[in-house]
Structures are given as structure tokens and as C-alpha cells.
C-alpha positions in Angstrom: 0.1 -0.1 0.2 1.4 3.4 -0.8 0.7 5.6 2.1 1.8 9.1 3.5 3.7 7.8 6.5 6.5 10.0 6.2 9.0 11.3 8.6 8.2 14.2 11.1 10.2 16.9 9.6 8.8 16.1 5.9 5.1 16.2 7.3 5.7 19.4 9.0 7.4 21.0 6.3 4.6 20.2 3.6 1.6 21.1 6.1 3.4 24.7 7.0 4.2 25.3 3.3 0.9 24.8 2.0 -0.6 26.9 4.8 1.9 29.7 3.8 1.2 29.2 -0.1 -2.8 29.5 0.9 -1.7 33.1 2.6 -0.5 34.1 -0.9 -3.1 32.8 -3.1 -6.3 34.5 -2.0 -4.9 38.0 -0.8 -6.1 39.5 -3.9 -9.8 38.4 -4.3 -12.3 41.2 -3.6 -14.3 41.6 -0.7 -17.6 40.8 -2.7 -16.0 37.6 -3.7 -16.0 36.2 -0.2 -19.8 36.1 -0.5 -19.6 33.8 -3.6 -21.5 30.6 -2.9 -19.3 27.4 -3.3 -20.2 23.7 -4.0 -19.7 23.0 -0.3 -23.4 23.2 0.6 -24.7 26.4 2.6 -20.9 27.9 2.6 -19.7 30.7 0.8 -16.1 31.8 -0.1 -15.8 33.4 3.6 -17.2 30.2 5.2 -14.8 27.9 3.5 -11.6 30.0 4.3 -13.1 30.8 7.9 -13.2 26.8 8.1 -9.5 26.4 6.9 -8.2 29.3 9.1 -10.0 28.1 12.2 -8.8 24.5 11.8 -5.3 25.7 11.7 -5.9 27.9 14.7 -7.6 24.9 16.8 -4.7 22.7 15.9 -2.1 25.3 17.3 -4.4 25.7 20.4 -5.1 22.1 21.1 -8.7 22.6 20.5 -9.0 20.8 17.3 -12.6 18.8 17.3 -14.4 21.1 19.7 -16.0 23.3 16.7 -17.5 21.4 14.3 -16.9 22.7 10.4 -20.0 24.5 10.3 -19.1 26.4 13.3 -15.8 27.1 12.2 -17.4 28.7 8.6 -18.8 31.2 10.7 -15.9 32.1 12.7 -15.0 35.4 11.0 -18.2 36.9 9.6 -16.3 40.5 9.1 -13.0 39.2 7.5 -11.5 40.8 4.8 -9.4 38.9 2.1 -6.5 40.4 3.6 -7.7 39.2 7.3 -7.5 35.5 5.8 -4.1 36.0 3.9 -2.3 37.4 7.4 -4.0 34.5 9.2 -2.9 31.8 6.8 0.6 33.2 7.1 0.5 33.4 11.0 -0.8 29.7 11.1 2.3 28.8 9.1 4.6 30.4 11.2 3.0 29.2 14.5 2.3 25.7 13.5 5.7 24.6 13.1 7.0 25.1 16.6 3.9 23.4 18.1 4.1 20.3 16.0 8.3 20.3 16.7 7.3 20.5 20.2 5.3 17.3 20.4 7.2 14.5 21.9 7.4 11.3 20.0 4.9 9.2 21.8 2.4 11.7 20.4 3.8 11.0 16.9 3.8 7.3 17.4 0.3 6.8 18.4 -3.2 7.6 16.9 -4.6 11.1 16.0 -6.5 11.8 18.9 -10.3 10.9 18.5 -9.6 9.1 15.1 -9.0 5.3 15.9 -6.8 3.9 13.1 -5.2 7.1 11.9 -1.5 7.5 12.5 -0.8 11.1 14.2 1.2 12.1 11.1 -1.5 11.2 8.7 -3.7 13.3 10.8 -1.4 16.4 10.4 -1.4 15.7 6.7 -5.3 16.1 6.9 -4.7 19.7 6.9 -3.2 19.4 3.7 -5.9 17.2 2.1 -8.2 19.9 3.6 -6.5 22.9 1.7 -6.4 21.0 -1.4 -9.9 20.2 -1.3 -11.1 23.5 -0.4 -8.9 25.6 -2.2 -10.0 23.9 -5.5 -13.6 24.8 -4.0 -12.7 28.3 -3.9 -11.0 28.3 -7.2 -14.1 26.7 -8.8 -16.4 29.6 -6.8 -14.1 32.6 -8.1 -14.2 30.8 -11.5 -10.6 31.1 -12.0 -8.3 28.1 -13.1 -7.0 25.4 -10.9 -4.0 26.6 -8.9 -3.4 23.7 -6.6 0.0 22.6 -5.9 1.1 19.2 -7.5 2.4 18.1 -3.9 -0.7 19.1 -2.4 -2.9 16.9 -4.9 -0.5 14.2 -4.5 -0.9 14.4 -0.6 -4.6 14.4 -1.0 -4.6 11.3 -3.1 -2.5 9.0 -0.7 -4.5 10.6 2.1 -7.8 9.4 0.5 -6.2 6.1 0.1 -5.6 5.8 4.0 -9.1 6.8 4.7 -10.4 3.9 2.4 -8.6 1.7 4.6 -9.7 3.3 8.1 -13.6 3.4 6.7 -13.4 -0.2 5.5 -14.1 0.6 1.6 -14.0 -2.8 -0.4 -10.5 -3.7 -1.9 -9.7 -0.7 -4.4 -7.1 -0.2 -7.2 -6.8 3.5 -8.0 -5.0 4.2 -11.5 -4.1 7.4 -11.9 -3.2 9.3 -15.2 0.4 9.9 -13.8 1.0 6.3 -13.4 0.9 6.0 -9.8 -1.3 3.4 -8.5 -2.8 3.1 -5.0 -4.4 0.4 -3.4 -6.6 0.5 -0.4 -9.6 -1.1 1.2 -9.9 -5.1 1.8 -12.3 -7.8 0.8 -15.2 -8.0 -1.8 -15.0 -7.4 -5.3 -12.2 -5.1 -6.4 -13.0 -1.7 -7.3 -10.9 0.0 -9.8 -11.0 3.8 -10.1 -9.3 5.4 -13.2 -8.7 9.1 -13.6 -6.4 12.0 -13.2 -5.2 12.8 -9.5 -7.5 15.9 -9.2 -10.8 13.8 -10.5 -10.1 11.1 -7.9 -9.6 13.6 -4.9 -12.6 15.4 -6.5 -14.9 12.2 -6.5 -13.6 10.6 -3.4 -15.0 13.8 -1.7 -18.2 14.4 -3.3 -17.3 17.3 -5.6 -17.9 15.5 -8.9 -20.0 12.2 -9.7 -17.8 9.2 -8.7 -19.0 7.6 -12.1 -16.3 10.0 -13.8 -13.6 7.9 -12.2 -15.8 4.5 -12.6 -16.6 4.6 -8.9 -20.3 3.9 -7.2 -22.5 6.6 -5.9 -21.6 5.8 -2.4 -17.8 6.8 -2.9 -17.5 10.0 -1.0 -15.6 9.7 2.1 -17.7 12.3 3.8 -21.0 10.2 3.5 -19.1 7.4 5.7 -17.3 9.8 8.3 -19.6 12.2 10.2 -16.6 14.2 12.0 -16.8 15.9 8.4 -20.2 17.2 8.5 -20.7 20.1 6.2 -17.7 19.8 4.3 
């Protein structure tokens, strides 16, 4: 199985870099565009960015999980694009020392509250969230996809770990890049084919799963209610 079980330093580097780039990415949008609806039901661009910022803040504060996504989406009702840009850069700067301060026992254990998910993979949930929701915002703004290749790659591999954790049937993901991922167990093998981004979108309910040859219930957010609202 190809998984994102990397060493601590690489996980921290990738996560902080994605938050820093997020700070640059949406600094030039208009205040009016923050009110654009997104494909996340009930969420505007402001709500999506608020969710990403609040998630980073909650991780640093040690309160992750106390605010559901829908509550996070309402956390900054008067925020400007500049507020979000500054907030993402601040998270990137403060997240590194926080993660580096956690002892090896924490890094060796499961993510708190998520049985079967190694802590490092739990940290990379942040990168997955950035990839999925930045794509949501690009879609809402009607602009070309600006996702980094590394964010999409991390998201595809993170999703394969979720297929394992959420007891999906045996699955082979054949990506247009030549990469293949295996996940799940038991039952008739499910073969999914497409671009990495199409896999990420289908596995999170952004596009119909049939685009990559998957069943209607492929969406991980339909199986894991911790993600309600996203």
C-alpha cells in the first residue's frame, strides 16, 4: 500500500508550506467575492476560508475537534481577504514550533479521536483540507485550478488511507500520472481510473464518482460524520 507515512520533519514542512502558500493565494480577491457561494452546501467563499483558518488555529491551540466545521465556517463573519491572508501566514509560522514541540509518543500514536489514523497522517489531513477547499474556492471564483502538485498528491494518498480506515472494499486507484494506489479490503475489487484531481474530487463528493468508475457512495464524507458540512 502506498501511504503518506513520512517522517515528522517532512510532514511538518509540507503542512506549513501549504498554509503559507494559502496566504498568498487568496490575498487579491475582492470583499464581494467572499460572498460567492461554493459547492460546499451552505458555505460561501468566506465560510470555506474561515473553516481552513479556524482548523489551523484550533490545531495550534490544542482544541481541534471542539468546533464542528459548520461552526468554524461562521467564525470570521467580518473578515476581509487581507485578514485571511495574514491569518494563513500566521498559522504557517506558529504551526511549525507547535508540531515540533510534540513528543515522539504523540507522533507514534493514533490521531486523537480518530482510531486507526496515525498522528502524522492526521496532521496531513490539513494538507488534504487545503487541497479540497482551495479547489472549491477556485471553482467559486471561476478561475483556473491553482493547486500545487504536492498538495494533490498528498490528498490522493491521504484518501487511500481513509479508504482503509473506513472499511472500503478492496480498491485499486489507477491515476493518469502512472501512480497506482491500493486500499480497502475484501469483496470484489473496485478499480478507479482518472487524473489525481478527479480522484480527489470524486472521493470527496465534488464530482460524480462515475467519472472515475466509482459507485454513488464513494464520497468519504458520507461515511465519516466528523466531516459533516464539508
